[in-house]
N, C-alpha and C positions, 0 to 999 in steps of 0.2 A: 517608482518603477521606470517612469519615462526618463528620469535622469540617468538611471543605470544603463539604459539601452542606447543612449545617445553617445556614441564613441567616435565622433568626428568623422573622418573619412572611412572608417571601418564599417563594413556591413556586418551586423551582428544577427545571427539566426538562432532562435530559441528551439532547442531540441528537448522534448520532454521524455523522460524515461522513468520506469519504476525499477529502481536499482540500476542506475545508468552505468553501463559497462565502460563507457568512454570518459567518464567523469574522473578528474584528478582528485576532487574532494569526495572522499568516501565516508559514508555513514556507517557507524558501528551497529550493525543489525539490519534486519529486513522488515521489521515492524516495531512499533512502540506500544507497550502495554502500560497504561496509566492507572495504577490503583488509586481510587478516590480517597482512601484513607490517608494516603501520604501527602496529598496536596500539591506535589510537584514531582517531576522526574528530570533526569539529565540524559542527554543524548550526546555521544562523542563523535566528533568529526575529525578526519585526518586528511591533510593535503599530501597525497602520494606523488604529485607531479613535480616537475622541475622548475615551475614558475609560480609566482604568487598569484592569488586569486581573490577577487572580491566576492563575498558570499552574502546572500540574503535568504532569510528563513521566515516562513509563516505557516499558519495552519488554516485549512479550509474545511467546510462541512460537506464536501462532496462535489463541488463544482471545479473541474479541472482547469477552467478558464479564469479562476479567481486570481486576484493579485493581493498584495498586502493591504492595499487601500480599500478593496471591496469585500474581503473575507470578514464575516461576522461570526466569531466563535468565542466561547468562554475560556480562552487561554491567552496567556502572554508568553512571549519568547524573549529571552535575554542571552546574548545580544541579538537584535534582529538583523543587523547589518555590520559586517566586519571584514577585515583583510586577513587572509591566511597566507603566511609565507610557505614556501616549498619545504616539505618535510616536517611541518609543524601540525599541532593539533589544536582543537578548540572544543569546549563543551557548551552545549545549548541547554539552558535551564528553562523548562516549560512549567508554568504555574497555572493551576486552575483558579479562575477568578470567582467561582461560587454561584454563577447563574444556574438555576434549576435544570437538571437533566434527569431522565428516567432512572429510577432506583431499582427496578425489577429486571433490568437487562443492560447489557453493554450498549454504549453509543459509539458510532464510528465517525472518526475525523481523519484528515490527511495532513501529514507533515510534508512541506515543500522546502527543498534546499536548492537554491538557484546559484550556480557557479558562473561568474562573469570573468572571462579571461583577461589578462593584462592588455593594455593598449599597445599596439605595435610601435616600434621605433620609427625614426625618420631617416631619410636618405637625403643628404645635401640640404638639410633643414626643412624638408617637405614630408608631410605624412604620406604613408603608403596605403594604396587601396587594397585591402585584404578582406577575405571572408573568414569570419570567426564564429564559433558556436558557443552560445550560452547554454549550459546543460542544466536541466532541472531534474532532480530526483524527487520522487513522490512516494511516500510510505504511509501505510495504514497506521492510524493511532486509535487504539481501543481504550476508551474510558470505561473502567471497570468499577462499578459501585461496590461498596463493602457489603458482605453478607449474602452474596448471590448463592443460590442453591447449586450443588454439584461441584464438579471439578472441570476447569477449562481443558485440561489435558485429556479428559475422557469424553468430552462433548461429542466428538466425531462418532464414537461408538454408539451413541444414542440416536443418530440420524436414521430415520426409516424411509423406505422407498415404496413408491406406488406408480402405477401407469396413469397418465392423464386420461380424462374422460373421452377425449377424441382419439386416443390410442397412438398419438404421434409424438409423445414426449415422456420422459422419465421425470418423476417429481420427487425431490428430496424434501423431507419434513424435518425441521429442527425444533425439537421440543424444549431445548435448553435456553438459558439466558445469555449464551455465548455465541459469537460469530464462528462459523465453520468455513474455512477456506479450502476449496478443492483445487488440486493441481492436475488431477487426472481421474476420469470416471470410465470404467469399462464394464462390459457385460460378460457373463460366463467366465468368471474368475480371470479376467484379463484377455480373453480371446478376441473380443471385439471392442475396440476403443470407441466410446461414445463421445468423449470430449476431453481435450487437453486445455489447461488453463480455464477450467470450467466455471470459475467465478466463486461466489461466496453466498452462503445462505445465512440470512440475518437471524438473530434470536427470535424464537417463537414464530417463525415464518417458514415459507416454502420457496423452493427454487425449481423452476421448470427448465429441463434440459432437452431441447428438441432432438429428435432422432435424425442422424445423418443418413444419407442414401447408403443402402447396403447393410444397414444394421438390422439384424433379425427382429421379427415381431416380439414384443415383450409379453410375458405371461407371469402370473403369480407363481412364486417359488423359484424363479430364476435368480442367479447370483449376481450381485453387483460388487465389483472390486473398485475401491476408490482410495486415492492418496490425498491426504490433507496436510496442511502446513500448521505446525503448532506454534506456541508462544515464542519459541527459541529459533524459529525459522527452519526447523528440521522437518523432513517429510516423514509422515506416519502412514503405514499401510493398514487399510481397514477393509472389512467385508460385510455385506449385508444381504438381505433377501427381499425380493419384491413381494409385497403383501397385497391382498385383494383390495 
């Protein structure tokens, strides 16, 4: 990593994005689903920019400050470091190395793709002082064991809702072995937005969503409208009811 960031007279700034809009190197998809039974998956990258780029890829277990040297995960990526010419593509092969992971639920990891721009040219034989951005895209990787109960595409419909004991938050309960990612949660069939980019509730877990100022008091029987992101990156509309 240190070698990648040492670009002579160029000041290189790392910008981290989840689905980086300014990246020339684009990942095919917004998330990676890794079926354990397959042993490996392939992720496609494309360089849509006009310049070549140096790309480094690694997986971490949830630490956004991780590097290829510090991340400890049961996966290997091939190739981990490569050059991508403008207009060209590259496939990343991700292989599970077999270390034990839970078999009764999904495990969450993160795929990192760091795009290093080309070194600027020289004028009269001297390097130019410029500001460049190294763009990192970071995507969820769901490791999905074989034989999990239910269907990941219907997991969101099984989420139940209640009011926190202190009355200041809505609580999502996920009884399924799959992660459920929320893009929006509203009360009263969408009349009062509680949260946008509301996060994710892990398998067999709960997620607390604090009430914003101006949100009406919650009561059993009230409607919760929520949008989730499925395996294909599409938004699904769902509706539930607050239970006692």
